[in-house]
C-alpha positions in Angstrom: 2.5 -25.7 28.3 4.0 -27.8 25.5 4.9 -26.9 21.9 2.3 -28.0 19.4 5.0 -29.3 17.0 7.8 -30.9 19.1 6.1 -31.3 22.5 9.0 -29.5 24.2 8.6 -26.6 26.6 6.6 -23.8 24.9 7.7 -20.2 24.8 4.4 -18.6 23.9 0.7 -19.6 23.4 -1.7 -18.2 20.8 -5.3 -19.0 21.6 -6.6 -17.9 18.2 -4.6 -20.7 16.7 -5.1 -23.1 19.6 -1.4 -23.6 19.6 1.7 -23.1 21.8 5.2 -22.9 20.4 8.8 -23.3 21.5 11.3 -20.7 20.2 12.2 -22.6 17.0 8.6 -23.3 16.0 7.4 -19.9 17.0 9.9 -18.5 14.5 8.7 -20.9 11.8 5.1 -20.2 12.5 5.5 -16.5 12.2 7.4 -16.6 9.0 4.9 -19.0 7.5 2.0 -16.7 8.5 3.5 -13.7 6.8 4.4 -15.8 3.7 0.8 -17.0 3.4 -0.6 -13.4 3.8 1.7 -12.2 1.1 0.6 -14.9 -1.3 -3.1 -14.8 -0.4 -3.4 -11.1 -1.0 -0.9 -10.9 -3.9 1.4 -8.4 -2.2 4.8 -9.2 -3.7 6.6 -11.5 -6.1 9.8 -13.3 -5.1 12.8 -10.9 -4.8 10.7 -7.7 -5.2 12.0 -4.4 -4.0 9.9 -3.1 -1.2 10.1 0.2 0.8 9.1 -0.2 4.4 7.9 2.9 6.4 9.5 2.5 9.8 8.8 4.4 13.0 11.0 2.5 15.4 8.1 0.5 16.9 7.9 -3.3 17.0 5.5 -3.6 14.1 7.4 -1.8 11.4 10.8 -3.2 12.4 9.3 -6.7 12.5 8.1 -6.2 8.9 11.6 -5.3 7.8 13.1 -8.3 9.7 10.6 -10.8 8.2 10.7 -9.4 4.6 14.5 -9.4 4.6 14.6 -13.0 5.9 12.1 -14.0 3.2 14.4 -12.8 0.5 12.8 -9.4 -0.5 15.0 -6.4 -1.4 14.1 -4.2 1.6 14.7 -0.5 2.0 13.4 1.8 4.7 12.3 5.3 5.1 11.8 7.0 8.5 10.3 10.5 8.9 12.1 12.5 11.6 9.3 14.7 12.9 11.6 16.8 15.0 9.8 16.2 18.3 12.2 17.0 21.1 9.8 16.3 24.0 10.7 13.0 25.7 13.6 12.6 23.3 11.0 11.0 21.0 12.3 11.8 17.5 16.0 11.4 18.4 15.4 8.0 19.9 13.1 6.9 17.1 15.7 7.8 14.5 18.5 6.2 16.5 16.6 2.9 16.9 15.8 2.7 13.2 19.4 3.6 12.2 20.8 1.0 14.5 18.4 -1.7 13.2 19.1 -1.1 9.5 22.9 -0.8 10.0 23.0 -4.1 11.9 21.3 -5.8 8.9 23.2 -4.0 6.2 20.1 -2.5 4.7 19.5 1.0 3.3 17.6 3.5 5.4 16.7 7.1 4.6 16.1 9.5 7.5 13.8 12.2 6.1 14.2 15.1 8.5 11.5 17.8 8.3 13.7 20.3 10.2 16.6 19.9 7.8 14.4 20.1 4.6 12.0 22.8 5.6 13.5 24.6 8.6 10.6 23.6 10.9 9.2 20.6 12.6 5.8 19.0 13.1 5.1 21.2 16.1 5.8 24.3 14.2 3.2 23.3 11.6 0.8 21.2 13.6 0.2 23.5 16.5 -2.2 25.7 14.5 -4.6 22.7 13.9 -6.9 21.0 16.3 -6.2 17.7 14.5 -2.5 17.6 15.1 -2.3 13.8 14.6 -4.0 14.2 11.2 -1.4 16.7 10.1 1.3 14.3 11.2 -0.3 11.4 9.4 -0.8 13.3 6.2 2.9 14.4 6.3 4.2 10.9 6.7 1.9 9.4 4.1 3.0 12.0 1.5 6.7 11.4 2.1 6.3 7.6 2.1 4.3 7.6 -1.2 6.6 10.1 -2.9 9.7 8.0 -2.0 8.1 4.8 -3.1 7.1 6.3 -6.5 10.5 8.0 -7.0 12.4 4.7 -6.3 10.1 2.6 -8.4 9.7 -0.1 -5.8 7.1 -2.9 -6.1 5.3 -1.7 -3.0 5.3 0.5 0.1 4.8 -1.6 3.2 3.5 -0.5 6.6 3.4 -2.4 9.9 -0.4 -2.3 10.5 -1.4 -5.4 12.4 -4.7 -7.3 13.0 -5.5 -5.4 16.1 -5.1 -2.0 14.3 -7.1 -3.0 11.2 -9.9 -4.7 13.1 -10.3 -1.7 15.4 -10.3 0.7 12.5 -12.9 -1.5 10.7 -15.1 -1.5 13.8 -14.9 2.3 14.1 -15.6 2.8 10.4 -18.6 0.4 10.5 -20.0 2.3 13.5 -20.0 5.4 11.3 -20.7 3.6 8.0 -17.8 5.5 6.6 -17.8 4.1 3.0 -14.7 5.9 2.0 -12.5 4.3 4.6 -14.4 0.9 4.5 -13.3 0.7 0.8 -9.6 1.3 1.7 -9.0 -1.0 4.7 -7.7 -3.9 2.6 -4.3 -5.7 3.1 -3.3 -4.7 -0.4 -4.1 -1.5 -2.2 -3.3 -1.3 -5.9 -1.2 1.6 -7.5 -3.9 4.0 -8.6 -4.0 7.7 -9.5 -0.3 8.3 -8.9 -0.3 6.5 -5.6 2.1 3.6 -5.0 1.0 0.0 -4.3 0.5 -0.4 -0.5 0.8 -3.6 1.5 0.3 -4.7 5.1 2.2 -8.1 5.6 1.1 -8.3 9.3 -2.6 -7.8 8.5 -3.5 -11.2 10.0 -1.1 -11.2 12.9 -2.1 -9.9 16.3 -0.2 -7.6 18.7 0.4 -10.6 21.0 2.0 -12.7 18.2 4.1 -9.8 16.9 5.4 -9.0 20.4 6.4 -12.6 20.9 8.3 -12.7 17.6 10.0 -9.3 18.3 11.2 -10.5 21.7 12.4 -13.8 20.2 14.4 -11.9 17.6 15.8 -9.4 20.1 14.4 -6.4 18.2 15.0 -3.2 20.2 12.2 -0.7 19.8 11.5 2.9 20.8 10.4 3.3 24.4 9.7 7.0 24.3 6.0 7.9 23.6 5.0 10.7 21.3 3.7 13.5 23.7 1.0 14.5 21.2 -0.4 11.0 20.5 -4.1 10.6 20.9 -4.4 6.9 21.4 -8.0 7.1 22.7 -9.4 7.3 19.2 -9.6 3.5 18.6 -8.8 2.5 22.1 -12.4 1.8 23.0 -12.9 -0.3 19.9 -9.7 -2.3 20.6 -10.9 -2.9 24.2 -14.3 -4.2 23.0 -12.7 -6.5 20.4 -10.2 -7.7 22.9 -13.0 -8.7 25.3 -14.8 -10.6 22.6 -11.5 -12.2 21.5 -10.8 -13.4 25.1 -14.2 -15.2 25.1 -14.0 -16.5 21.6 -10.4 -16.7 20.3 -10.1 -16.1 16.6 -13.1 -13.7 16.4 -10.9 -10.7 15.5 -9.3 -12.5 12.6 -12.7 -13.8 11.3 -14.1 -10.3 11.6 -11.4 -8.8 9.4 -11.2 -11.7 6.9 -14.9 -11.4 6.5 -14.6 -7.7 5.7 -11.9 -8.4 3.1 -14.3 -10.7 1.3 -17.2 -8.1 1.5 -15.0 -5.0 0.7 -16.2 -4.7 -2.9 -19.6 -3.8 -1.6 -18.1 -0.6 -0.2 -16.1 0.1 -3.4 -19.2 0.4 -5.6 -22.3 2.5 -5.4 -20.8 5.2 -3.1 -20.1 8.8 -3.8 -17.5 9.2 -6.5 -14.1 10.4 -5.3 -12.9 13.8 -6.6 -10.7 13.5 -9.6 -6.9 13.4 -8.9 -4.3 15.5 -10.7 -0.6 16.3 -10.2 0.3 18.9 -7.6 1.7 22.0 -9.3 4.7 21.9 -6.9 5.6 18.3 -6.2 3.7 16.4 -8.9 2.1 14.0 -6.4 -1.6 13.2 -6.8 -4.1 15.7 -5.3 -7.6 17.0 -5.7 -6.4 20.6 -5.6 -4.0 22.6 -7.7 -1.4 22.4 -4.8 -1.5 19.5 -2.4 -1.9 19.9 1.4 1.7 18.8 2.0 3.1 21.6 -0.1 0.8 24.2 1.3 1.9 23.4 4.8 5.6 22.6 4.3 6.7 24.5 1.2 4.7 27.6 1.7 6.8 30.5 3.2 3.7 31.6 5.0 3.1 28.3 6.8 
């Protein structure tokens, strides 16, 4: 296997691009792909301040690494959920802290236990949709921090595998609400910050190769409450198609991005947003769900 650029020994091969790369040219390829995605979907301007939501996994840490190398002013926020099982939260926080310290970048560890005297288990155990409660909590904190700091955008580590599987699932249900919001860039509307996904066109395989090349240490512990089966079957189906026809996953998602305006018009109007009476973040109710769960003494 030879590098497509220099013809030397290749480190990794990417069938979707019909290319193999040595270490040097894999690095160049990956940076170039992210740069193109940022320009194509008008995510950032040169030197912009961007807040990255980090979990300790390869995707979010890779976003930080790449955006920092490309010259953006990167900050990070990590939500410490307080999950002691498997040492999950302690390892996640430690990995994020180590990563940001090594690069001289600012990271905020937002500890639910320290702020509210309880963790995600204390709040989430009463709900069948534990993962939804966790997701809502993290989204609220990330949006609030991005708005408060006045950054150009909030970045997440969603990759092509994630986005295409979610798209597939939402198409199976014809869920117009989510089909309207699966874009690489979401504008700042209704009190929500601008959201971007710089890895939107890069696969798990490509990100893993880059993370290994860069020596990025990631969390090994697995959340004991994770329900990975939700999109697993859709990922498996898309992976099978991708194996037979490399590049299909990317074409599927890029085609959706072009067609997304169809789902943004003609559907049921979203409920009007107003400021939460407690935290001032946008909500459809007098008090947002986050404040009801975390700031209520009866929660």
